[in-house]
C-alpha positions as CSV (number, residue, x, y, z in Angstrom):
1,M,18.8,28.5,98.3
2,G,18.0,32.2,98.9
3,D,14.7,33.5,100.2
4,E,12.5,30.4,101.1
5,R,9.3,32.4,100.7
6,F,10.0,33.7,97.2
7,E,12.5,33.1,94.5
8,G,12.0,35.2,91.3
9,G,13.8,35.2,88.0
10,W,13.2,31.6,86.7
11,R,12.9,31.4,82.9
12,V,12.7,29.0,80.0
13,D,14.9,29.6,77.0
14,E,14.2,29.2,73.3
15,R,15.8,25.7,73.1
16,C,12.7,24.1,74.7
17,T,11.3,21.3,72.5
18,N,8.0,21.1,74.3
19,C,8.6,17.6,75.7
20,D,6.3,18.2,78.7
21,V,8.8,17.0,81.3
22,A,9.0,20.4,83.1
23,R,5.2,20.6,83.2
24,Q,4.9,17.2,84.8
25,L,7.3,18.2,87.6
26,A,6.2,21.8,88.2
27,P,2.4,21.8,87.4
28,G,0.8,25.2,87.8
29,L,4.3,26.9,87.8
30,I,5.4,25.9,84.3
31,G,2.8,25.7,81.5
32,E,2.6,25.7,77.7
33,A,2.4,28.6,75.3
34,D,3.2,28.9,71.6
35,G,4.6,25.4,71.3
36,R,7.0,25.4,74.3
37,S,7.1,25.5,78.0
38,V,6.9,28.9,79.8
39,V,7.0,30.1,83.4
40,L,3.5,30.8,84.5
41,R,4.5,32.3,87.8
42,Q,7.6,32.5,90.0
43,P,7.9,30.1,92.9
44,S,6.8,31.0,96.4
45,G,8.0,28.9,99.3
46,R,10.4,26.0,99.6
47,D,8.2,23.3,98.0
48,E,7.7,25.3,94.8
49,I,11.4,26.2,94.6
50,R,12.1,22.4,94.8
51,K,9.7,21.8,92.0
52,F,11.5,24.3,89.8
53,H,14.9,22.6,90.5
54,A,13.4,19.2,89.7
55,A,12.1,20.5,86.4
56,A,15.4,22.1,85.6
57,H,17.5,19.0,86.3
58,A,15.2,16.8,84.3
59,C,14.8,19.1,81.3
60,P,16.6,17.4,78.3
61,T,17.7,20.6,76.7
62,R,18.6,22.4,79.9
63,S,16.3,25.2,79.0
64,I,15.1,26.0,82.5
65,H,17.3,28.6,84.3
66,P,17.3,29.7,87.9
67,P,17.8,33.2,89.0
68,A,21.5,32.7,89.5
69,G,21.7,31.5,85.9
70,R,23.5,28.2,86.6
71,L,22.0,25.1,88.2
72,D,23.5,24.0,91.5
73,P,24.3,20.3,91.4
74,A,23.7,20.1,95.2
75,L,20.0,20.9,94.5
76,D,19.6,18.0,92.0
77,P,16.8,15.8,93.5
78,F,17.3,12.8,91.2
79,P,16.8,9.9,91.5
80,M,13.5,11.0,93.0
81,A,11.5,8.5,95.0
82,L,7.9,8.1,93.9
83,D,7.3,5.6,96.7
84,D,9.5,3.0,98.5
85,T,10.0,0.9,95.3
86,V,10.1,3.2,92.3
87,L,12.3,6.2,91.6
88,L,12.2,8.7,88.7
89,C,15.7,9.0,87.1
90,G,15.4,12.5,85.9
91,H,18.1,13.9,83.5
92,N,15.9,13.1,80.5
93,S,17.8,12.7,77.2
94,T,17.4,14.5,73.9
95,H,18.1,11.2,72.2
96,T,14.8,9.7,73.6
97,A,12.7,12.7,72.9
98,G,12.9,13.6,76.6
99,A,11.4,10.4,77.8
100,N,11.1,9.6,81.5
101,S,13.0,6.6,82.9
102,Y,12.7,4.8,86.2
103,L,14.5,2.6,88.7
104,L,12.6,-0.3,90.2
105,R,13.9,-1.7,93.5
106,R,13.5,-5.4,94.1
107,P,13.1,-7.2,97.5
108,D,16.6,-8.8,97.2
109,G,18.3,-5.4,97.1
110,T,18.9,-5.2,93.4
111,T,17.5,-2.7,91.0
112,M,16.1,-2.6,87.4
113,M,16.2,0.4,85.1
114,I,13.3,1.0,82.8
115,D,14.3,3.0,79.7
116,T,17.2,5.4,80.1
117,P,18.1,8.9,81.2
118,R,20.9,10.8,79.4
119,W,24.3,9.0,79.7
120,S,27.0,10.2,82.1
121,T,29.4,8.4,84.3
122,P,28.5,10.4,87.4
123,L,24.8,9.7,86.8
124,A,25.4,6.0,86.4
125,A,27.3,6.0,89.7
126,R,24.4,7.7,91.4
127,Y,21.9,5.2,90.2
128,E,23.9,2.1,91.0
129,A,24.6,3.4,94.5
130,L,21.0,2.3,95.2
131,G,21.9,-1.3,94.7
132,P,23.3,-3.6,91.9
133,V,21.4,-3.0,88.6
134,T,20.6,-6.4,87.1
135,D,18.5,-5.4,84.0
136,V,17.9,-2.5,81.7
137,L,14.4,-2.9,80.3
138,L,13.6,-1.0,77.1
139,T,10.0,-0.3,76.3
140,H,10.6,0.3,72.6
141,R,13.0,1.7,69.9
142,D,12.4,5.4,70.7
143,H,13.9,4.9,74.2
144,A,16.8,2.6,73.3
145,A,19.5,5.3,73.3
146,H,22.1,4.8,76.1
147,G,20.7,1.4,76.9
148,R,23.9,-0.5,76.0
149,R,26.2,2.0,77.8
150,Y,24.1,1.7,81.0
151,A,23.9,-2.0,80.8
152,D,27.6,-2.4,80.3
153,R,28.4,0.0,83.2
154,F,26.1,-1.9,85.5
155,G,27.0,-5.4,84.2
156,A,23.3,-5.7,83.5
157,R,21.2,-7.5,80.9
158,L,19.7,-5.3,78.2
159,W,16.2,-6.3,77.1
160,I,14.2,-5.3,73.9
161,H,11.4,-6.9,71.8
162,E,12.3,-8.5,68.5
163,G,10.0,-6.0,66.7
164,D,12.4,-3.2,67.6
165,L,15.6,-5.2,67.7
166,D,17.3,-3.1,65.1
167,A,17.4,-0.2,67.6
168,A,19.4,-2.4,70.0
169,P,20.9,-5.2,68.0
170,D,23.3,-6.1,70.7
171,A,20.6,-6.7,73.4
172,D,21.3,-9.5,75.7
173,R,17.7,-10.7,76.0
174,V,15.1,-10.5,73.1
175,L,11.4,-10.7,73.8
176,R,9.4,-12.5,71.1
177,G,5.8,-12.7,70.0
178,T,2.9,-11.3,72.0
179,D,2.7,-13.6,75.0
180,P,3.7,-12.3,78.4
181,A,7.2,-13.1,79.5
182,L,8.7,-13.4,83.0
183,I,11.7,-11.1,83.4
184,A,12.3,-11.9,87.1
185,D,10.2,-12.8,90.1
186,G,7.3,-10.4,90.1
187,V,8.2,-8.6,86.9
188,V,6.4,-9.5,83.7
189,A,6.8,-8.1,80.1
190,H,3.7,-7.7,78.0
191,P,4.4,-7.1,74.3
192,L,2.1,-4.4,73.1
193,P,2.7,-3.7,69.4
194,G,1.1,-0.5,68.2
195,H,3.1,2.7,69.0
196,T,6.0,0.7,67.5
197,R,6.2,-2.9,66.2
198,G,8.2,-3.8,69.3
199,S,6.5,-1.8,72.1
200,V,6.4,-3.5,75.5
201,L,5.0,-2.6,78.8
202,Y,6.5,-4.0,82.1
203,V,4.3,-4.7,85.1
204,A,5.9,-5.3,88.5
205,D,4.3,-6.8,91.6
206,E,0.8,-6.2,90.0
207,R,1.3,-2.7,91.2
208,Y,3.6,-0.8,88.8
209,C,2.9,-0.5,85.1
210,F,5.8,1.0,83.0
211,S,3.9,1.7,79.8
212,G,6.5,3.3,77.6
213,D,4.7,5.3,74.9
214,S,1.7,3.0,74.6
215,F,-0.5,4.9,77.0
216,H,-0.3,7.6,79.7
217,W,-2.3,9.7,82.2
218,S,-3.6,12.8,80.5
219,R,-4.0,16.1,82.4
220,T,-6.4,17.2,79.8
221,T,-8.9,14.4,80.1
222,Q,-8.0,13.2,83.6
223,D,-7.9,9.6,82.3
224,I,-5.6,7.0,80.6
225,E,-5.1,7.9,77.0
226,V,-3.1,6.8,73.9
227,V,-1.3,9.4,71.7
228,D,-2.9,8.4,68.4
229,N,-1.3,11.3,66.6
230,V,2.2,9.9,67.3
231,T,1.8,6.2,66.5
232,W,4.7,5.0,64.3
233,Y,3.5,1.5,63.6
234,S,-0.3,1.0,63.7
235,I,-3.2,2.4,65.7
236,E,-5.3,-0.6,64.8
237,E,-2.6,-2.9,66.1
238,L,-2.4,-0.9,69.3
239,A,-6.2,-1.3,69.7
240,A,-5.9,-5.1,69.2
241,S,-3.0,-5.2,71.6
242,L,-5.0,-3.5,74.3
243,A,-8.0,-5.8,73.7
244,R,-5.7,-8.8,74.1
245,T,-3.7,-7.5,77.1
246,A,-5.7,-5.1,79.2
247,P,-8.0,-7.8,80.7
248,H,-4.9,-9.5,82.2
249,L,-3.3,-6.3,83.7
250,R,-3.5,-5.3,87.3
251,F,-1.6,-2.3,88.6
252,E,-2.0,0.8,90.8
253,W,0.8,3.0,89.4
254,L,0.8,4.2,85.7
255,L,4.4,5.2,84.9
256,P,4.7,6.2,81.2
257,G,7.6,7.4,79.1
258,H,5.8,10.6,78.2
259,G,2.8,12.1,79.9
260,D,1.8,12.2,83.5
261,R,2.1,9.5,86.1
262,R,-0.8,8.5,88.3
263,H,-1.5,6.4,91.4
264,L,-5.0,5.0,91.8
265,P,-6.6,1.9,93.2
266,A,-6.1,-1.2,91.0
267,D,-9.9,-1.6,90.4
268,D,-10.1,2.0,89.2
269,M,-7.1,1.4,86.8
270,A,-8.7,-1.8,85.5
271,R,-12.0,0.0,84.8
272,R,-10.2,2.8,83.0
273,M,-8.2,0.3,80.9
274,R,-11.4,-1.3,79.8
275,Q,-12.7,2.0,78.8
276,L,-9.5,2.9,77.0
277,T,-9.7,-0.4,75.1
278,S,-13.1,0.5,73.8
279,R,-12.1,4.0,72.8
280,A,-9.0,2.8,71.0
281,Q,-11.1,0.5,68.8
282,Q,-12.8,3.6,67.4
283,L,-9.5,5.3,66.4
284,R,-8.3,5.4,62.9
285,P,-4.9,6.2,61.4
286,R,-3.9,9.8,61.3
287,P,-0.7,11.6,60.2
288,V,2.1,11.9,62.8
289,D,1.7,15.4,64.3
290,F,3.6,16.2,67.5
291,T,2.0,19.6,67.7
292,A,-1.5,18.0,68.1
293,T,-0.5,16.3,71.4
294,R,-2.5,17.6,74.4
295,W,-1.0,16.1,77.5
């Protein structure tokens, strides 16, 4: 890996789409300027070098380059364990606007995939090496790319809500209405129309909340937020969905498609969700504007 104390020469090229993935994985090292990610400072020490490699292997446009110019596959950290149950897939896809995807381990040794990384056969083999993948759970239409290919490779069931069914018309399981639905023991789907008509969040073991693009942890406010400037369907419907659903949610890990992840006590998350519900009721429709997003 070179000098473990310092490794200079990392850069971000002009293909960057400002998806925020690199800033999530290398905070303080990679930041934002002029509408794209930039290197704030070169890494010093082994831990910071690892963070750069994680950011580079997750970047959907492969815009982050190490000093040697080419990424070393041996330094690919994905899938990356967040704890003993959830792993971050990495290798984000340009076809999902750079969304994060996750692997959820179950007590019986099987695994579920929530949303999808970019497709490749070697990646699929790496993910299924963790255990048989039984289900691919799509949170909404924006993240449906590659779902069918991964499900077919794994022999898994592909799930989506009827509101976004045209994005995955060959889904094996279709969620309907707004009532919670049991996916498997300990895993519940909560339809949450708003960001899209068919948005869904998945809660596992009353500990993990895979929120798609419905809400995320904001570095700017240090709280749970919705992205009201990128709401394709209805901000009023999202507020209504939160009012209906938030009182019944219990989780410790917030794991969104875009924006930061966060692990807090369940009572703290519940309090923040109540406050988010109140704030969302004050929001009004606004034009879609990606540049207005402040993660």
